[in-house]
C-alpha positions as CSV (number, residue, x, y, z in Angstrom):
1,M,-234.1,25.2,74.2
2,T,-235.7,28.6,74.1
3,T,-234.2,31.3,76.2
4,Y,-234.2,35.0,76.2
5,P,-231.3,37.3,77.4
6,V,-232.2,39.3,80.3
7,E,-233.0,42.8,79.2
8,E,-231.4,45.7,81.0
9,L,-233.4,49.2,81.4
10,G,-231.9,52.4,82.3
11,P,-231.7,53.8,85.9
12,D,-234.7,56.4,84.9
13,D,-236.8,53.7,83.4
14,D,-237.1,51.1,86.0
15,D,-236.3,50.6,89.6
16,G,-236.4,46.8,89.3
17,T,-239.9,46.4,89.5
18,M,-240.4,45.0,86.1
19,V,-237.5,42.6,86.7
20,E,-238.9,41.6,90.1
21,N,-242.4,40.9,88.5
22,V,-240.9,38.7,86.0
23,E,-239.0,36.7,88.6
24,T,-242.1,36.3,90.6
25,L,-244.0,35.1,87.8
26,A,-241.3,32.6,87.0
27,G,-241.2,31.4,90.5
28,H,-244.9,30.5,90.2
29,V,-245.0,28.9,86.7
30,V,-241.5,27.3,86.0
31,G,-242.2,23.5,86.2
32,R,-245.8,23.7,85.6
33,R,-247.9,23.5,82.5
34,V,-250.4,26.3,81.7
35,V,-253.7,24.8,80.7
36,D,-255.9,27.8,80.4
37,V,-256.4,31.4,80.8
38,E,-259.1,33.2,82.5
39,K,-260.1,36.8,82.7
40,G,-261.7,38.6,85.4
41,V,-260.3,36.5,88.4
42,S,-260.7,38.2,91.7
43,T,-257.9,37.8,94.3
44,P,-257.5,39.3,97.8
45,G,-255.7,42.6,97.9
46,R,-251.8,42.7,98.2
47,Y,-252.0,43.9,101.8
48,E,-254.4,42.9,104.4
49,W,-256.0,46.5,104.3
50,S,-256.3,46.8,100.5
51,S,-259.2,45.9,98.3
52,P,-259.5,42.8,96.4
53,T,-258.1,42.8,92.7
54,V,-259.2,41.6,89.3
55,G,-257.0,40.3,86.7
56,T,-256.1,37.6,84.3
57,A,-255.1,34.2,85.6
58,L,-252.9,31.4,84.0
59,V,-254.3,28.3,84.9
60,L,-251.7,25.6,85.7
61,D,-251.8,21.9,85.7
62,N,-252.1,21.7,89.5
63,G,-255.4,23.8,89.3
64,K,-253.7,26.9,90.9
65,R,-254.2,30.3,89.2
66,V,-251.4,32.7,88.9
67,V,-253.2,36.1,88.6
68,L,-251.6,39.2,86.9
69,A,-253.7,42.2,88.1
70,D,-253.1,45.7,86.2
71,T,-251.9,48.5,88.4
72,D,-252.6,52.4,87.9
73,D,-251.1,55.0,90.2
74,C,-251.3,58.5,88.7
75,C,-249.0,58.5,85.8
76,A,-247.4,55.1,86.5
77,Y,-249.3,51.9,85.4
78,T,-248.8,48.4,84.3
79,E,-251.4,46.5,82.1
80,L,-251.8,43.3,80.5
81,Q,-253.0,44.3,77.0
82,D,-252.9,40.8,75.1
83,V,-252.5,37.2,75.8
84,I,-251.3,34.9,72.9
85,L,-251.6,31.1,73.7
86,N,-249.8,28.5,72.1
87,L,-251.2,25.5,74.3
88,D,-252.4,23.6,71.2
89,R,-248.9,23.5,69.8
90,I,-246.7,23.2,73.0
91,E,-247.8,21.1,75.9
92,H,-244.4,21.1,77.7
93,V,-243.5,22.1,81.3
94,I,-242.4,25.7,81.5
95,T,-238.7,26.2,81.7
96,G,-238.5,30.0,81.9
97,V,-239.9,33.5,81.5
98,G,-238.2,36.1,79.3
99,T,-238.9,39.5,78.0
100,T,-238.2,41.4,74.9
101,D,-239.1,45.1,73.6
102,G,-238.3,46.8,76.8
103,Y,-240.4,44.4,79.1
104,S,-243.4,45.1,76.9
105,V,-243.6,41.3,75.5
106,W,-243.2,38.6,78.2
107,H,-242.4,35.1,76.9
108,I,-243.5,32.1,78.9
109,Y,-241.4,29.5,77.4
110,A,-240.8,25.8,77.2
111,D,-238.1,23.8,75.4
112,L,-240.1,24.0,72.3
113,G,-240.8,27.6,72.2
114,D,-243.4,30.3,73.6
115,V,-246.3,28.7,75.7
116,V,-247.8,32.0,76.2
117,E,-246.9,35.4,75.2
118,L,-248.2,38.4,77.1
119,K,-248.3,41.9,75.6
120,V,-247.7,44.3,78.6
121,G,-248.0,48.1,78.7
122,W,-246.2,49.9,81.4
123,S,-244.7,53.1,82.5
124,S,-242.9,54.0,85.8
125,G,-244.8,57.4,85.4
126,N,-242.5,60.1,87.3
127,P,-239.6,57.9,88.3
128,F,-240.1,56.4,91.1
129,Y,-242.7,58.3,93.0
130,Y,-245.8,56.3,91.9
131,G,-246.4,52.6,92.2
132,Y,-246.4,50.4,89.0
133,G,-245.9,46.5,88.2
134,F,-248.4,43.9,88.3
135,D,-249.9,42.7,91.4
136,I,-249.4,38.9,91.2
137,A,-251.4,36.6,93.5
138,V,-251.7,32.8,93.5
139,V,-255.3,31.2,94.0
140,D,-255.4,27.9,95.1
141,A,-257.7,25.3,93.2
């Protein structure tokens, strides 16, 4: 079974935002299968008063879309730079989400390897004055 050790970032690099993002994503995808990826999916804003966001959706086998929307706040940001799919090789249920390279590569994996690999660019900017981390939303089928 594929697993990734939990990465540790320095106290000046991350305030737990990236760790929480990975845990949130895992909470939505573990036990499901990814059947597609869609770009440009609109979601309601994170807060009642905020504007809608647009991001990349992982489409799950139950029809739900887990949307990762980039964020940008002055010198802090998080952006999904690339998505590498292995759906043609691995059609198994997701068992976990791990990271490598300082949370810049996210691995959504099953028992036979990575189902999806996400290349993520991010910076906490001037720690930790500005917001960063994906806005993650689930859109029902």
